DRENTORKOL-3810 file (N, C-alpha, C; in nm, 4 decimals):
REM DRENTORKOL-3810
@n.u->0.3569; n.v->2.1811; n.w->-0.6964; ca.u->0.4030; ca.v->2.0606; ca.w->-0.6297; c.u->0.5496; c.v->2.0809; c.w->-0.5918
@n.u->0.5747; n.v->2.0891; n.w->-0.4649; ca.u->0.7105; ca.v->2.1080; ca.w->-0.4152; c.u->0.7665; c.v->1.9763; c.w->-0.3625
@n.u->0.8976; n.v->1.9656; n.w->-0.3636; ca.u->0.9642; ca.v->1.8491; ca.w->-0.3073; c.u->1.0281; c.v->1.8894; c.w->-0.1753
@n.u->0.9985; n.v->1.8122; n.w->-0.0713; ca.u->1.0527; ca.v->1.8398; ca.w->0.0612; c.u->1.1226; c.v->1.7144; c.w->0.1128
@n.u->1.2152; n.v->1.7259; n.w->0.2058; ca.u->1.2819; ca.v->1.6064; ca.w->0.2595; c.u->1.1888; c.v->1.5273; c.w->0.3515
@n.u->1.1953; n.v->1.3967; n.w->0.3407; ca.u->1.1177; ca.v->1.3082; ca.w->0.4282; c.u->1.1753; c.v->1.3181; c.w->0.5698
@n.u->1.0889; n.v->1.3306; n.w->0.6730; ca.u->1.1414; ca.v->1.3405; ca.w->0.8083; c.u->1.2062; c.v->1.2112; c.w->0.8587
@n.u->1.1744; n.v->1.0990; n.w->0.7959; ca.u->1.2283; ca.v->0.9714; ca.w->0.8428; c.u->1.3602; c.v->0.9339; c.w->0.7748
@n.u->1.3691; n.v->0.9577; n.w->0.6427; ca.u->1.4871; ca.v->0.9094; ca.w->0.5708; c.u->1.5580; c.v->1.0179; c.w->0.4900
@n.u->1.5083; n.v->1.1373; n.w->0.4876; ca.u->1.5626; ca.v->1.2546; ca.w->0.4184; c.u->1.5618; c.v->1.2453; c.w->0.2656
@n.u->1.4917; n.v->1.1475; n.w->0.2068; ca.u->1.4740; ca.v->1.1470; ca.w->0.0616; c.u->1.3755; c.v->1.2573; c.w->0.0250
@n.u->1.3795; n.v->1.3047; n.w->-0.0986; ca.u->1.2881; ca.v->1.4103; ca.w->-0.1424; c.u->1.1525; c.v->1.3513; c.w->-0.1769
@n.u->1.0464; n.v->1.4133; n.w->-0.1214; ca.u->0.9094; ca.v->1.3637; ca.w->-0.1373; c.u->0.8205; c.v->1.4792; c.w->-0.1821
@n.u->0.7275; n.v->1.4522; n.w->-0.2702; ca.u->0.6310; ca.v->1.5527; ca.w->-0.3125; c.u->0.5386; c.v->1.5878; c.w->-0.1963
@n.u->0.4942; n.v->1.7123; n.w->-0.1923; ca.u->0.4010; ca.v->1.7540; ca.w->-0.0870; c.u->0.2641; c.v->1.6905; c.w->-0.1060
@n.u->0.2363; n.v->1.6358; n.w->-0.2245; ca.u->0.1078; ca.v->1.5722; ca.w->-0.2518; c.u->0.1128; c.v->1.4199; c.w->-0.2369
@n.u->0.2280; n.v->1.3653; n.w->-0.2044; ca.u->0.2431; ca.v->1.2200; ca.w->-0.1930; c.u->0.1738; c.v->1.1677; c.w->-0.0680
@n.u->0.1161; n.v->1.0483; n.w->-0.0782; ca.u->0.0559; ca.v->0.9830; ca.w->0.0383; c.u->0.1630; c.v->0.9362; c.w->0.1349
@n.u->0.2756; n.v->0.8906; n.w->0.0800; ca.u->0.3837; ca.v->0.8389; ca.w->0.1639; c.u->0.5159; c.v->0.8519; c.w->0.0887
@n.u->0.6249; n.v->0.8454; n.w->0.1628; ca.u->0.7581; ca.v->0.8493; ca.w->0.1026; c.u->0.7787; c.v->0.7207; c.w->0.0222
@n.u->0.8208; n.v->0.7301; n.w->-0.1040; ca.u->0.8416; ca.v->0.6088; ca.w->-0.1832; c.u->0.9597; c.v->0.5257; c.w->-0.1354
@n.u->1.0516; n.v->0.5857; n.w->-0.0606; ca.u->1.1694; ca.v->0.5136; ca.w->-0.0146; c.u->1.1432; c.v->0.4339; c.w->0.1128
@n.u->1.0762; n.v->0.4977; n.w->0.2108; ca.u->1.0597; ca.v->0.4308; ca.w->0.3402; c.u->0.9144; c.v->0.4073; c.w->0.3798
@n.u->0.8183; n.v->0.4705; n.w->0.3116; ca.u->0.6775; ca.v->0.4502; ca.w->0.3435; c.u->0.6236; c.v->0.5419; c.w->0.4520
@n.u->0.7062; n.v->0.6339; n.w->0.5007; ca.u->0.6603; ca.v->0.7281; ca.w->0.6030; c.u->0.5475; c.v->0.8129; c.w->0.5446
@n.u->0.4393; n.v->0.8378; n.w->0.6208; ca.u->0.3263; ca.v->0.9151; ca.w->0.5674; c.u->0.3695; c.v->1.0515; c.w->0.5162
@n.u->0.2990; n.v->1.0975; n.w->0.4124; ca.u->0.3290; ca.v->1.2263; ca.w->0.3523; c.u->0.3031; c.v->1.3416; c.w->0.4470
@n.u->0.3501; n.v->1.4599; n.w->0.4109; ca.u->0.3325; ca.v->1.5765; ca.w->0.4972; c.u->0.1869; c.v->1.6194; c.w->0.5080
@n.u->0.1470; n.v->1.6652; n.w->0.6231; ca.u->0.0117; ca.v->1.7131; ca.w->0.6556; c.u->-0.0976; c.v->1.6365; c.w->0.5814
@n.u->-0.0928; n.v->1.5044; n.w->0.5888; ca.u->-0.1873; ca.v->1.4195; ca.w->0.5173; c.u->-0.3305; c.v->1.4375; c.w->0.5603
@n.u->-0.3546; n.v->1.4739; n.w->0.6859; ca.u->-0.4915; ca.v->1.4887; ca.w->0.7337; c.u->-0.5590; c.v->1.6115; c.w->0.6759
@n.u->-0.4815; n.v->1.7147; n.w->0.6421; ca.u->-0.5417; ca.v->1.8377; ca.w->0.5931; c.u->-0.5649; c.v->1.8359; c.w->0.4427
@n.u->-0.5038; n.v->1.7435; n.w->0.3699; ca.u->-0.5217; ca.v->1.7354; ca.w->0.2256; c.u->-0.6532; c.v->1.6679; c.w->0.1924
@n.u->-0.7103; n.v->1.7063; n.w->0.0800; ca.u->-0.8291; ca.v->1.6377; ca.w->0.0319; c.u->-0.7933; c.v->1.4978; c.w->-0.0118
@n.u->-0.8778; n.v->1.4013; n.w->0.0162; ca.u->-0.8519; ca.v->1.2639; ca.w->-0.0217; c.u->-0.7536; c.v->1.1946; c.w->0.0689
@n.u->-0.7244; n.v->1.2520; n.w->0.1838; ca.u->-0.6285; ca.v->1.1948; ca.w->0.2755; c.u->-0.6829; c.v->1.0772; c.w->0.3544
@n.u->-0.8092; n.v->1.0430; n.w->0.3353; ca.u->-0.8666; ca.v->0.9321; ca.w->0.4106; c.u->-0.8924; c.v->0.8121; c.w->0.3205
@n.u->-0.8145; n.v->0.7967; n.w->0.2158; ca.u->-0.8331; ca.v->0.6873; ca.w->0.1221; c.u->-0.7900; c.v->0.5534; c.w->0.1801
@n.u->-0.8123; n.v->0.4508; n.w->0.1030; ca.u->-0.7808; ca.v->0.3150; ca.w->0.1464; c.u->-0.6320; c.v->0.2989; c.w->0.1729
@n.u->-0.5472; n.v->0.3566; n.w->0.0867; ca.u->-0.4026; ca.v->0.3432; ca.w->0.1053; c.u->-0.3585; c.v->0.4053; c.w->0.2367
@n.u->-0.4147; n.v->0.5199; n.w->0.2738; ca.u->-0.3761; ca.v->0.5844; ca.w->0.3986; c.u->-0.4253; c.v->0.5033; c.w->0.5181
@n.u->-0.5468; n.v->0.4507; n.w->0.5121; ca.u->-0.5998; ca.v->0.3723; ca.w->0.6237; c.u->-0.5205; c.v->0.2432; c.w->0.6410
@n.u->-0.4975; n.v->0.1711; n.w->0.5330; ca.u->-0.4231; ca.v->0.0460; ca.w->0.5417; c.u->-0.2763; c.v->0.0698; c.w->0.5709
@n.u->-0.2255; n.v->0.1856; n.w->0.5356; ca.u->-0.0863; ca.v->0.2175; ca.w->0.5623; c.u->-0.0563; c.v->0.2372; c.w->0.7096
@n.u->-0.1588; n.v->0.2581; n.w->0.7906; ca.u->-0.1399; ca.v->0.2810; ca.w->0.9335; c.u->-0.1837; c.v->0.1610; c.w->1.0175
@n.u->-0.1927; n.v->0.0435; n.w->0.9591; ca.u->-0.2331; ca.v->-0.0765; ca.w->1.0315; c.u->-0.1310; c.v->-0.1055; c.w->1.1410
@n.u->-0.1780; n.v->-0.1225; n.w->1.2608; ca.u->-0.0950; ca.v->-0.1560; ca.w->1.3771; c.u->0.0136; c.v->-0.0527; c.w->1.4031
@n.u->-0.0104; n.v->0.0706; n.w->1.3608; ca.u->0.0847; ca.v->0.1775; ca.w->1.3888; c.u->0.2096; c.v->0.1745; c.w->1.3036
@n.u->0.2122; n.v->0.0942; n.w->1.1988; ca.u->0.3298; ca.v->0.0882; ca.w->1.1120; c.u->0.3025; c.v->0.1651; c.w->0.9848
@n.u->0.4070; n.v->0.1942; n.w->0.9105; ca.u->0.3941; ca.v->0.2635; ca.w->0.7829; c.u->0.4173; c.v->0.1631; c.w->0.6715
@n.u->0.3200; n.v->0.1481; n.w->0.5830; ca.u->0.3307; ca.v->0.0560; ca.w->0.4715; c.u->0.3180; c.v->0.1381; c.w->0.3439
@n.u->0.4122; n.v->0.1241; n.w->0.2540; ca.u->0.4083; ca.v->0.2026; ca.w->0.1308; c.u->0.2985; c.v->0.1516; c.w->0.0382
@n.u->0.2585; n.v->0.2359; n.w->-0.0541; ca.u->0.1542; ca.v->0.2003; ca.w->-0.1493; c.u->0.2001; c.v->0.0855; c.w->-0.2383
@n.u->0.3278; n.v->0.0816; n.w->-0.2721; ca.u->0.3814; ca.v->-0.0281; ca.w->-0.3536; c.u->0.3689; c.v->-0.1610; c.w->-0.2802
@n.u->0.3960; n.v->-0.1594; n.w->-0.1510; ca.u->0.3832; ca.v->-0.2812; ca.w->-0.0709; c.u->0.2375; c.v->-0.3255; c.w->-0.0637
@n.u->0.1467; n.v->-0.2306; n.w->-0.0487; ca.u->0.0035; ca.v->-0.2646; ca.w->-0.0454; c.u->-0.0407; c.v->-0.3259; c.w->-0.1778
@n.u->0.0072; n.v->-0.2708; n.w->-0.2886; ca.u->-0.0282; ca.v->-0.3254; ca.w->-0.4195; c.u->0.0263; c.v->-0.4671; c.w->-0.4355
@n.u->0.1484; n.v->-0.4909; n.w->-0.3898; ca.u->0.2070; ca.v->-0.6252; ca.w->-0.3971; c.u->0.1287; c.v->-0.7233; c.w->-0.3107
@n.u->0.0876; n.v->-0.6787; n.w->-0.1940; ca.u->0.0096; ca.v->-0.7641; ca.w->-0.1046; c.u->-0.1254; c.v->-0.7988; c.w->-0.1669
@n.u->-0.1909; n.v->-0.7010; n.w->-0.2263; ca.u->-0.3199; ca.v->-0.7257; ca.w->-0.2907; c.u->-0.3042; c.v->-0.8229; c.w->-0.4076
@n.u->-0.2002; n.v->-0.8042; n.w->-0.4884; ca.u->-0.1767; ca.v->-0.8949; ca.w->-0.6011; c.u->-0.1480; c.v->-1.0360; c.w->-0.5519
@n.u->-0.0717; n.v->-1.0484; n.w->-0.4443; ca.u->-0.0431; ca.v->-1.1804; ca.w->-0.3879; c.u->-0.1687; c.v->-1.2501; c.w->-0.3389
@n.u->-0.2571; n.v->-1.1759; n.w->-0.2757; ca.u->-0.3834; ca.v->-1.2344; ca.w->-0.2281; c.u->-0.4700; c.v->-1.2814; c.w->-0.3442
@n.u->-0.4777; n.v->-1.2005; n.w->-0.4492; ca.u->-0.5568; ca.v->-1.2379; ca.w->-0.5671; c.u->-0.4981; c.v->-1.3624; c.w->-0.6326
@n.u->-0.3667; n.v->-1.3683; n.w->-0.6441; ca.u->-0.3032; ca.v->-1.4855; ca.w->-0.7042; c.u->-0.3264; c.v->-1.6107; c.w->-0.6200
@n.u->-0.3208; n.v->-1.5972; n.w->-0.4881; ca.u->-0.3451; ca.v->-1.7107; ca.w->-0.3996; c.u->-0.4869; c.v->-1.7642; c.w->-0.4187
@n.u->-0.5841; n.v->-1.6746; n.w->-0.4238; ca.u->-0.7238; ca.v->-1.7162; ca.w->-0.4416; c.u->-0.7413; c.v->-1.7841; c.w->-0.5774
@n.u->-0.6774; n.v->-1.7313; n.w->-0.6817; ca.u->-0.6890; ca.v->-1.7922; ca.w->-0.8150; c.u->-0.6285; c.v->-1.9324; c.w->-0.8182
@n.u->-0.5115; n.v->-1.9486; n.w->-0.7603; ca.u->-0.4471; ca.v->-2.0802; ca.w->-0.7577; c.u->-0.5313; c.v->-2.1781; c.w->-0.6758
@n.u->-0.5845; n.v->-2.1332; n.w->-0.5635; ca.u->-0.6698; ca.v->-2.2203; ca.w->-0.4814; c.u->-0.7947; c.v->-2.2617; c.w->-0.5580
@n.u->-0.8553; n.v->-2.1693; n.w->-0.6333; ca.u->-0.9747; ca.v->-2.2019; ca.w->-0.7110; c.u->-0.9440; c.v->-2.3046; c.w->-0.8194
@n.u->-0.8296; n.v->-2.2895; n.w->-0.8862; ca.u->-0.7916; ca.v->-2.3852; ca.w->-0.9901; c.u->-0.7665; c.v->-2.5226; c.w->-0.9288
@n.u->-0.6945; n.v->-2.5284; n.w->-0.8156; ca.u->-0.6689; ca.v->-2.6563; ca.w->-0.7512; c.u->-0.7966; c.v->-2.7241; c.w->-0.7039
@n.u->-0.8864; n.v->-2.6490; n.w->-0.6476; ca.u->-1.0145; ca.v->-2.7076; ca.w->-0.6028; c.u->-1.0935; c.v->-2.7593; c.w->-0.7204
@n.u->-1.0936; n.v->-2.6834; n.w->-0.8311; ca.u->-1.1637; ca.v->-2.7275; ca.w->-0.9516; c.u->-1.1040; c.v->-2.8563; c.w->-1.0057
@n.u->-0.9711; n.v->-2.8657; n.w->-1.0097; ca.u->-0.9057; ca.v->-2.9863; ca.w->-1.0601; c.u->-0.9319; c.v->-3.1069; c.w->-0.9699
@n.u->-0.9315; n.v->-3.0846; n.w->-0.8405; ca.u->-0.9554; ca.v->-3.1952; ca.w->-0.7474; c.u->-1.0985; c.v->-3.2449; c.w->-0.7567
@n.u->-1.1934; n.v->-3.1524; n.w->-0.7635; ca.u->-1.3341; ca.v->-3.1929; ca.w->-0.7683; c.u->-1.3732; c.v->-3.2480; c.w->-0.9048
@n.u->-1.3061; n.v->-3.2091; n.w->-1.0120; ca.u->-1.3410; ca.v->-3.2619; ca.w->-1.1439; c.u->-1.2899; c.v->-3.4047; c.w->-1.1640
@n.u->-1.1976; n.v->-3.4492; n.w->-1.0815; ca.u->-1.1430; ca.v->-3.5844; ca.w->-1.0915; c.u->-1.2350; c.v->-3.6902; c.w->-1.0306
@n.u->-1.3384; n.v->-3.6496; n.w->-0.9658; ca.u->-1.4293; ca.v->-3.7470; ca.w->-0.9025; c.u->-1.5286; c.v->-3.8053; c.w->-0.9982
END
């Protein structure tokens, strides 16, 4: 595992990384690596933008929390009838 500079921000990135942890730019030669077609890589290229894996995890957690809060509120509202 070698560390190379990111072409977008010049931070050091592993050659096996999906994306740069600093800026989210896709990792080097991602198409030729095994497992390069995972969910993080597909969602990271939505609308031609680069989204880091940390951002995707935060977004997923936010969606789950929203659904949980909505379920609790609906339950409380319907149980009051």
